DOVOSE-660892 format. One line per 3 residues: number of its first residue (from 0); for each residue x, y negated, z negated of C-alpha. Coordinates in Angstrom, 3 decimals, decimal comma, always signed. Layout:
BEGIN
NUM	X Y Z ~ ...
This chain:
BEGIN
0	+69,359 -25,109 +28,441 ~ +65,902 -24,239 +29,768 ~ +66,285 -20,563 +28,756
3	+67,419 -21,667 +25,287 ~ +64,255 -23,774 +24,853 ~ +62,067 -20,916 +26,098
6	+63,778 -18,555 +23,657 ~ +63,060 -20,952 +20,762 ~ +59,413 -21,339 +21,809
9	+59,030 -17,561 +22,106 ~ +60,611 -17,077 +18,664 ~ +58,238 -19,619 +17,135
12	+55,232 -17,993 +18,789 ~ +56,213 -14,566 +17,506 ~ +56,917 -15,916 +14,026
15	+53,613 -17,800 +13,869 ~ +51,594 -14,790 +14,955 ~ +53,088 -12,493 +12,331
18	+50,584 -11,351 +9,732 ~ +51,012 -12,705 +6,212 ~ +51,847 -10,170 +3,507
21	+48,818 -8,236 +2,344 ~ +47,299 -9,552 -0,852 ~ +46,882 -7,009 -3,664
24	+43,206 -8,008 -3,718 ~ +42,763 -6,823 -0,144 ~ +43,785 -3,272 -0,929
27	+40,996 -0,664 -0,807 ~ +41,251 -0,049 -4,547 ~ +40,519 -3,711 -5,263
30	+37,538 -4,062 -2,940 ~ +34,470 -5,512 -4,565 ~ +30,938 -4,752 -3,484
33	+29,669 -8,115 -2,289 ~ +26,424 -6,526 -1,113 ~ +24,752 -6,773 -4,506
36	+21,467 -8,489 -5,318 ~ +20,963 -11,004 -8,073 ~ +18,924 -8,456 -10,020
39	+21,617 -5,796 -9,683 ~ +24,213 -8,285 -10,899 ~ +22,078 -9,193 -13,941
42	+21,537 -5,506 -14,723 ~ +25,272 -4,784 -14,507 ~ +26,013 -7,777 -16,763
45	+23,539 -6,419 -19,338 ~ +25,188 -2,980 -19,132 ~ +28,651 -4,502 -19,432
48	+27,541 -6,426 -22,533 ~ +26,206 -3,164 -23,996 ~ +29,553 -1,444 -23,340
51	+31,419 -4,271 -25,111 ~ +28,970 -4,316 -28,039 ~ +29,648 -0,604 -28,524
54	+33,434 -1,050 -28,552 ~ +33,980 +0,087 -24,974 ~ +35,888 -1,383 -22,067
57	+33,656 -2,401 -19,141 ~ +36,689 -2,102 -16,848 ~ +36,851 +1,647 -17,595
60	+33,401 +2,440 -16,198 ~ +31,484 +2,342 -12,933 ~ +28,011 +0,814 -12,807
63	+25,170 +1,699 -10,450 ~ +22,078 -0,459 -10,920 ~ +18,723 +0,090 -9,254
66	+15,264 -1,411 -9,561 ~ +12,364 +0,806 -10,498 ~ +8,957 +0,447 -12,059
69	+8,877 -2,689 -14,181 ~ +12,600 -3,108 -14,641 ~ +16,027 -1,715 -13,898
72	+18,108 +1,346 -14,628 ~ +21,884 +1,305 -14,764 ~ +23,938 +4,472 -14,483
75	+27,206 +4,021 -16,359 ~ +29,924 +6,518 -15,436 ~ +32,959 +6,548 -17,705
78	+36,377 +6,808 -16,048 ~ +38,083 +9,136 -15,644 ~ +34,971 +11,114 -14,840
81	+34,232 +14,025 -17,149 ~ +31,280 +16,182 -18,084 ~ +28,821 +14,196 -20,179
84	+30,731 +10,997 -19,460 ~ +27,774 +8,868 -18,501 ~ +24,834 +6,931 -19,870
87	+21,707 +5,466 -18,344 ~ +20,385 +2,158 -19,592 ~ +16,723 +1,362 -18,999
90	+16,106 -2,383 -18,811 ~ +12,909 -4,410 -18,646 ~ +12,287 -7,122 -16,044
93	+14,074 -9,621 -18,321 ~ +17,154 -7,343 -18,439 ~ +16,647 -6,421 -22,096
96	+17,631 -2,852 -23,011 ~ +14,604 -0,647 -23,606 ~ +16,358 +2,700 -23,978
99	+19,718 +4,426 -23,638 ~ +19,846 +7,951 -22,258 ~ +22,896 +10,181 -22,415
102	+26,357 +9,362 -23,747 ~ +27,380 +6,410 -25,834
């Protein structure tokens, strides 16, 4: 009887320590960059709005925002990557688009 109880306890311990199934959101392809500043987030939102306003899909691009001078610049790389498949948005400190360089 004692060995039966120990077997049940061991089975429960093993079952409880098993890892849950991996969420699709925890896969490397679905990782989000949580190391982004408020300003970078605002710049990316402005760039995403520009993509949508021009009939594009913001899910089909990569954004790279950086502060500089008196505003922000956002490099937009269209996916899949191809020659000439990018644009650079220049934003003021209020995240308004000042200029667009490169592709559309």
